[in-house]
Each structure stands twice: as structure tokens, then as C-alpha cells.
N, C-alpha and C positions, 0 to 999 in steps of 0.2 A: 387647667391651672398650671402655671409654671412656678419655678422656685421663688421668684421675686414676689409673685402674688401670694403664695403661701406664707412667705416671711412677713409680708405686709399685713396679712390677716392675723397672724399669730403674735407679732411683735407687741402690740398693746397688751395682750393677755399675759405674755411672759413678763413684761415689765410690771404689770399689776401684781402678779404672783410673787415676784421677787420682793416687791415693796411690802406686800401683805400676804404672807404665806397662808393665812387662813382663808383668803379669797380663793385659793386653788382647791380647797376641799369642797366637793360637791357630793351630796347624797343622792344616789340613784335609787329608784324604787321599782319594784315589780309586784304585781298582785295577781291572784287567781281565785277562782271560786269553784268548789266542787260541782261537778256536772253529773248528768245521769249516768248510772253505771259506775264503774271505777274510772273516773276521769276528772280532770281539772281544767277549767277554761282559764287561759292566761292572756291577759291584755298585753299586747306587744307595743302599743302606741300607734300601730298602723292597722292592726287587725286582731281578731280573737283567734287564738290557737287552742285547740283542744288536745290535751295530752292524755295518753292512756297507757295501759300496760303494753310492754314490748311482747311480741309473739312468743319469745322464749320464756315469758312468765305467765302466759295464758291470754295475752291480748290478741285482738283481731288483726292488728297491723293497719287499721284504717285511721288511727289517731297518731299524732306525733308522739315520739318517745323522748322522754326527758334526757336520756343519754345521747340521742342523736342531736337534740337541741343544744346540749353542752358542746358537742363537737362543732355544730353549726355556728355557735357563738365564737368559738375559737377561730374557725375559718374566717368569719366575718371580721373579727378584730384584727387578725393577722393580715387579711387582705387590705383593709383600710390603712393599717399601719404601713404595710409594704408600699402602697400607693403614695402615702405621704412622704415616706423616707426616700423613695425613688424620685419624687418631685423635688424634695429638698436637695438631693445629691445631683440632680440634673441627669438622671439616668432615664433614658427613653425606653420603656418596656413595650415591645410589639405585642406581647401577650404574656399573661401570667396566670397560672392556676395555683390555688392553694388547696391542699387536700389534708384532711385529718381522718385518722382512724384510731379506734381504741378497742382494747380487748377487755371484755367483761366475763366473769365466771358467774353465771346466774345461780349457781348453787349457793352463793353467799347471800344474795338478796332473797332467795326463797327459803333460807334457813336449812338447807339440805346438808351442808358441810360447814362446820364451825371454822375450819381452817381456810375456807375460801373467802377472799375479801369481798366486802360489799362495796361496789364501785369499780371504777376502771383500775386495772392493774398495770396497764401500759397504754400510752397514747403516743402516736406518731404524727408529726406535722411535716408536710413536704411542700416545697415550692418548686414549681416547674416554670422556669423563666425563659423568655425569648427576648434577647436584646443584643445590640452590637457592642455593649460594654465589655471591657476586659474581665476575665474571671475573677481577678482580685477585687474589682469594684462590685461585682455581683455577690461575692462572699461578704463584703462589708455591708451591702444592702441587707442581706439575710441576718447578719449579726445584729445590726441596729434594729431591724424589725423585731427580732427575738427580744432584744433588750427593752423595747418600748411598747410591746403588745400587752395591753392590760390583762386580757383574759389569760394569756399564756403565763404571765408572771404571777397572776393570782392562783392558777392551778399549781405552779411550781412552789410558790411560797404562800401556802394557804393562810389567810388571816384567821384570827379567832372568830368563831361563829357563835352567836348567842341564840338559843332557841327558847321561846316564851309561849306559853298557852294563856290566852286571855279569855 
């Protein structure tokens, strides 16, 4: 897909959202069901993923870890956004890798140390880009990718989360 095809694809959507801001609000959903042992089966839309405990909390390592899945979602979103922005800017990428890593102190989630946070205390996102574009253009590409990556912006500016038991 080139920049003109992308613009043609998105133009009617952008026009609609400008005219009716509520049309741009879409509710995404995910669901899971407890599985055998300490696990949760999550429907991804393409397959079923079984998530379980990370080995640092007693898991076997044979199931997906939700922390890994969070980083994978970040990489997926950043990668798709990078591709869309590169296309829109007309930057031909020969190759691009998106890498995310995050630091967890499992003492927090295991309740071993009250001063240890539950959750990631640091996440790093890195882009390895191969292109003939000038450095300034690649910098702009990363800046715009960062700006428009839904998962990255959600992590940075966490929305209110409501928890309900039914």
C-alpha cells in the first residue's frame, strides 16, 4: 500500500469522524474464561491463548504470561502504527524491528515486599529501522508513531478502569 492508497482508504473515515465525533468512538472487547489449573483462556479473535503464571511466580512457562502479552500488544500496535506512518510520509523501510522490554519486581505481585510495585516499573520501546531516509525524517517517523500508537498512549496516560463483579 502506498501513501495515496492509505489516504483514500482513511479519508472517508476521517470525514465521518469530523462530522460526527461520536462515530469515532468504538468499544473494543476482550474476554477470557478460567481454565484448568491457574490459567485463563483468552479469545484473541484469531485463536485461543492460554495465559498462566510467569515462572517467577511459580508458573511452568508453558503458558503465555500476561505481562509478555502486554509487551506484545505494545509491539504490535507500535509496529502497525510505524508502518502506517511510514506509508503516509512516503518513507520506504527496508526493514524495521520493534522491541519492547519491561522490568517487573515480582516481590510486589507475590506480596513479599509492600514497597515493591505490582506491575511494570519500567518499559522500554525501541525501533531498529533500515531506510535510505535522512535521520531527521526517521526521527519524525518515530515521533509520530509514538504520538499515534494507541497502546503506548494508553500505558502512558492510563484511563480510569472500572472493576465490577457480577
